[in-house]
C-alpha positions as CSV (number, residue, x, y, z in Angstrom):
1,M,2.2,-0.5,25.8
2,G,0.4,-3.8,26.3
3,M,-1.1,-5.4,29.4
4,Q,0.5,-4.5,32.8
5,G,3.0,-2.1,31.1
6,Y,4.7,-4.6,28.8
7,E,5.8,-3.4,25.4
8,T,3.9,-5.1,22.6
9,V,4.9,-6.9,19.4
10,M,2.1,-7.0,16.8
11,L,2.0,-10.2,14.8
12,S,-0.3,-10.3,11.7
13,V,-2.7,-13.2,11.1
14,D,-0.5,-14.0,8.0
15,E,2.6,-14.2,10.2
16,F,0.7,-16.3,12.8
17,E,-0.5,-18.7,10.0
18,A,3.0,-19.0,8.5
19,I,4.5,-20.0,11.9
20,R,1.7,-22.5,12.4
21,L,2.0,-24.1,9.0
22,N,5.8,-24.2,8.8
23,D,7.0,-24.6,12.4
24,L,4.1,-26.4,14.1
25,E,2.6,-28.4,11.2
26,K,6.1,-28.9,9.6
27,M,4.9,-28.0,6.1
28,E,7.5,-27.2,3.5
29,Q,7.5,-23.5,2.5
30,K,6.2,-24.3,-1.0
31,E,3.3,-26.3,0.4
32,A,2.5,-23.7,3.1
33,A,2.7,-20.9,0.6
34,A,0.1,-22.7,-1.6
35,E,-2.1,-23.2,1.5
36,M,-2.0,-19.5,2.2
37,D,-2.4,-18.7,-1.5
38,V,0.8,-16.6,-1.7
39,S,4.0,-17.2,-3.6
40,Q,6.9,-19.0,-1.9
41,P,9.1,-15.9,-1.9
42,T,6.2,-14.0,-0.2
43,F,5.7,-16.8,2.3
44,S,9.5,-16.6,3.1
45,R,9.3,-12.9,3.8
46,I,6.2,-13.4,6.0
47,I,7.8,-16.1,8.1
48,E,11.1,-14.3,8.4
49,S,9.2,-11.2,9.7
50,A,7.2,-13.4,12.1
51,R,10.3,-15.1,13.5
52,K,12.1,-11.8,14.0
53,K,9.1,-10.4,15.9
54,I,8.7,-13.5,18.1
55,A,12.4,-13.5,18.9
56,D,12.2,-9.9,19.9
57,A,9.3,-10.6,22.2
58,I,10.9,-13.6,23.8
59,V,14.4,-12.0,24.3
60,N,13.1,-8.6,25.4
61,G,10.1,-9.8,27.5
62,K,7.4,-8.2,25.2
63,E,3.7,-9.1,24.9
64,I,2.7,-10.7,21.5
65,R,-0.6,-9.6,20.0
66,I,-2.1,-11.2,16.9
67,E,-4.4,-8.9,15.0
68,G,-5.8,-8.0,11.6
69,G,-6.8,-9.9,8.4
70,E,-9.9,-11.6,7.1
71,Y,-10.6,-14.9,8.8
72,M,-13.3,-17.2,10.3
73,V,-13.4,-19.6,13.2
74,E,-13.2,-23.2,12.4
75,E,-13.3,-24.3,16.0
76,K,-13.0,-22.8,19.5
77,G,-9.5,-21.3,20.0
78,V,-8.7,-20.9,16.3
79,P,-8.5,-17.3,14.9
80,K,-11.6,-16.0,13.2
81,R,-11.4,-15.1,9.5
82,D,-14.3,-12.7,9.2
83,G,-12.3,-9.4,8.9
84,S,-13.1,-8.2,12.4
85,G,-9.4,-8.2,13.3
86,R,-10.2,-9.4,16.8
87,G,-8.9,-13.0,16.5
88,N,-9.5,-15.3,19.5
89,R,-10.8,-12.4,21.7
90,A,-14.0,-12.2,19.6
91,N,-14.7,-15.9,20.1
92,R,-14.1,-16.3,23.9
93,G,-16.8,-18.4,25.5
94,R,-18.8,-18.9,22.3
95,G,-17.6,-22.4,21.4
96,G,-16.8,-21.5,17.8
97,C,-19.0,-20.2,15.0
98,N,-20.2,-21.3,11.6
99,P,-18.6,-19.9,8.4
100,P,-20.6,-18.0,5.8
101,Q,-22.1,-20.4,3.2
102,D,-20.1,-18.8,0.3
103,K,-16.7,-19.2,2.0
104,G,-14.6,-22.2,2.9
105,V,-13.7,-22.9,6.5
106,G,-10.3,-21.7,7.6
107,R,-9.3,-20.4,4.2
108,P,-8.5,-16.8,3.4
109,S,-10.9,-15.1,1.0
110,G,-9.6,-13.5,-2.1
111,R,-6.6,-14.5,-4.2
112,R,-3.8,-13.3,-1.9
113,G,-4.9,-14.6,1.5
114,A,-5.7,-13.0,4.8
115,G,-4.0,-9.9,6.2
116,R,-4.0,-7.5,3.3
117,G,-3.5,-3.9,4.5
118,A,-0.5,-4.4,6.7
119,G,-2.4,-6.5,9.2
120,R,-5.0,-3.9,10.1
121,G,-8.0,-5.7,8.6
122,R,-8.2,-3.1,5.8
123,G,-7.8,-3.7,2.1
124,R,-9.7,-4.5,-1.0
125,R,-12.6,-6.9,-0.5
126,D,-13.1,-9.5,-3.3
């Protein structure tokens, strides 16, 4: 159960990013897949899963939580990609943070992208 007794739908960082790129930024799946450093069929599975979870939450009045993955904050209000799995909550009131020098801003580390380990922030570190 989530806040105030609502059921919760867990959205991984990869699912969140797929929705942002394809639905909000209007990127084609092939371009969005390249941005996330995954294949187009993998991107298609990620976005299909995300849309199903979001529809379930809207139709059934469930809370949506975004968790897991390796990410860093580019600016305030944007999910972190540092592997803490705490997303925006870890950045509240801090005004953003600077990325490590050896990693690009807003880009998943490794060759497969953020969210390895079924969205629990676990997985092989490259």
